[in-house]
C-alpha positions as CSV (number, residue, x, y, z in Angstrom):
1,M,15.8,12.2,-11.7
2,T,14.0,10.6,-8.8
3,K,14.6,6.9,-8.1
4,L,11.9,4.7,-6.5
5,L,12.9,2.4,-3.7
6,I,10.5,-0.5,-3.8
7,E,10.0,-3.9,-2.2
8,E,8.7,-6.4,-4.7
9,L,5.6,-8.4,-3.8
10,K,6.9,-11.9,-4.0
11,S,5.4,-15.0,-2.4
12,S,5.5,-13.5,1.1
13,T,3.3,-10.7,2.5
14,L,4.6,-7.1,2.8
15,V,3.7,-5.7,6.2
16,Q,3.6,-2.0,7.4
17,V,3.0,-1.4,11.1
18,D,1.4,1.8,12.4
19,T,0.4,3.2,15.8
20,V,-2.6,5.5,16.1
21,R,-1.5,8.8,17.7
22,G,-2.9,12.2,18.1
23,G,-5.2,11.8,21.2
24,E,-8.2,10.4,19.4
25,R,-9.2,7.3,17.5
26,L,-8.7,7.0,13.8
27,R,-11.8,6.8,11.7
28,L,-10.8,5.0,8.5
29,N,-12.7,4.7,5.2
30,S,-9.9,4.0,2.8
31,V,-6.2,3.2,2.6
32,R,-4.1,4.3,-0.3
33,L,-0.8,2.5,-1.0
34,W,1.9,3.8,-3.2
35,L,2.4,0.9,-5.6
36,V,4.5,0.3,-8.7
37,G,3.9,-2.0,-11.5
38,F,6.7,-3.4,-13.6
39,N,5.9,-4.9,-17.0
40,T,2.3,-5.3,-15.9
41,P,0.5,-6.2,-19.2
42,S,1.2,-9.8,-18.5
43,L,0.2,-9.7,-14.8
44,T,-3.0,-11.4,-13.7
45,G,-4.6,-12.1,-10.3
46,S,-5.5,-9.9,-7.4
47,L,-3.9,-8.1,-4.4
48,Q,-5.3,-8.5,-0.9
49,L,-4.9,-6.0,1.8
50,N,-5.6,-7.2,5.3
51,L,-5.9,-4.7,8.2
52,V,-4.8,-6.4,11.4
53,K,-4.9,-5.4,15.1
54,N,-4.2,-7.7,18.1
55,S,-3.3,-10.5,15.7
56,T,-6.8,-10.4,14.3
57,T,-7.8,-9.3,10.8
58,F,-10.5,-6.7,11.0
59,K,-10.8,-5.8,7.3
60,T,-9.9,-7.6,4.1
61,I,-10.0,-5.7,0.8
62,T,-9.3,-7.5,-2.5
63,Q,-8.7,-5.8,-5.9
64,S,-7.9,-7.3,-9.2
65,I,-4.7,-6.2,-11.0
66,A,-7.0,-4.8,-13.8
67,S,-8.9,-2.6,-11.3
68,I,-5.7,-1.4,-9.8
69,K,-4.3,-0.4,-13.3
70,A,-7.6,1.4,-14.0
71,Q,-6.9,3.8,-11.1
72,I,-3.5,4.8,-12.5
73,D,-3.1,7.3,-15.3
74,L,-1.5,5.2,-17.9
75,S,-1.6,7.8,-20.6
76,L,2.1,8.6,-19.8
77,A,2.9,4.9,-20.1
78,T,1.6,4.3,-23.7
79,N,4.9,2.8,-24.9
80,H,6.1,1.9,-21.4
81,P,4.4,-0.9,-19.4
82,H,5.6,0.5,-16.0
83,W,3.7,2.7,-13.7
84,H,3.5,4.0,-10.1
85,G,0.9,5.8,-8.1
86,W,-1.5,5.9,-5.2
87,V,-3.9,2.9,-5.3
88,K,-7.1,3.2,-3.2
89,F,-8.4,0.3,-1.2
90,D,-12.0,1.2,0.0
91,L,-13.1,-0.4,3.3
92,Q,-16.8,-0.5,2.2
93,T,-17.8,0.0,5.9
94,P,-15.8,2.4,8.0
95,S,-13.6,1.3,10.9
96,A,-12.3,3.0,14.0
97,I,-9.0,2.3,15.6
98,E,-8.5,3.5,19.1
99,E,-5.7,5.9,20.0
100,G,-2.5,4.1,21.1
101,T,-3.4,0.9,19.1
102,E,-0.7,-0.7,17.1
103,W,-2.1,-2.2,13.9
104,S,-0.7,-3.3,10.5
105,M,-1.4,-3.4,6.8
106,E,-0.5,-6.7,5.2
107,L,-0.4,-6.8,1.4
108,S,-0.2,-10.1,-0.5
109,G,-0.8,-11.4,-4.0
110,I,-3.7,-13.9,-4.5
111,S,-5.9,-15.5,-7.2
112,G,-3.2,-16.1,-9.8
113,Y,-0.8,-13.3,-9.0
114,S,2.8,-14.5,-9.1
115,F,6.1,-12.7,-9.0
116,I,8.3,-13.0,-12.0
117,N,11.7,-11.2,-12.1
118,N,10.6,-9.0,-15.0
119,S,6.9,-8.6,-14.2
120,Y,5.6,-7.7,-10.7
121,I,3.9,-5.3,-8.3
122,G,5.9,-3.5,-5.6
123,W,5.2,-1.2,-2.7
124,V,7.2,2.0,-2.7
125,K,9.4,3.0,0.3
126,P,9.7,6.8,0.1
127,H,13.1,8.2,0.9
128,E,12.3,11.9,0.1
129,D,9.4,13.8,1.7
130,L,8.2,10.8,3.8
131,P,4.4,10.9,3.8
132,N,4.2,9.6,7.4
133,D,6.0,10.5,10.6
134,I,8.6,7.9,11.9
135,D,10.3,7.7,15.2
136,G,14.0,8.5,14.8
137,L,15.9,7.9,11.6
138,P,16.1,4.5,9.9
139,A,19.7,3.1,9.8
140,S,19.2,2.7,6.0
141,V,16.6,3.9,3.5
142,L,15.8,0.2,3.0
143,L,14.2,0.4,6.4
144,N,12.0,3.3,5.6
145,P,8.2,2.7,6.0
146,F,6.1,1.9,2.9
147,G,4.2,4.7,1.3
148,Y,0.6,4.8,2.5
149,Q,-2.2,7.3,3.2
150,L,-5.1,6.9,5.5
151,W,-8.4,8.6,4.7
152,N,-11.7,9.2,6.4
153,W,-14.8,10.2,4.4
154,T,-13.5,13.5,3.1
155,K,-9.9,14.0,3.9
156,R,-6.5,12.5,4.4
157,V,-6.0,11.9,8.1
158,R,-2.4,10.6,7.8
């Protein structure tokens, strides 16, 4: 059985830093986050994903909890109000991030979302088959990067 290592979305913002590598700029159309919902029928509100570089937000994407749950195949969770999966945040207009640029993804709950010990959204930190390269080995799986995918128009770019 696989266990999910998650960080709960509480009152603070969850932040994942990334650096564009590969010798060319990153053309970005959507970001997919590996999220988990625990006891979500009672959850309301929205999640906001800010994309930030040089301390400036260059994209803000907001999705309601209802639209997030609509992206997840809940057929397996009929009698179980918990789920996990890749949630897509569309940028609406594409962005380009230059090679070598450090930028971050900042996830927060807004518009009525509130963390409760038995009902929340979390961001998964993979500890098997990491979807993104990391420098070195984290001192603990708790320091692993969050699960995310970066997409251009037609394919996953990271």
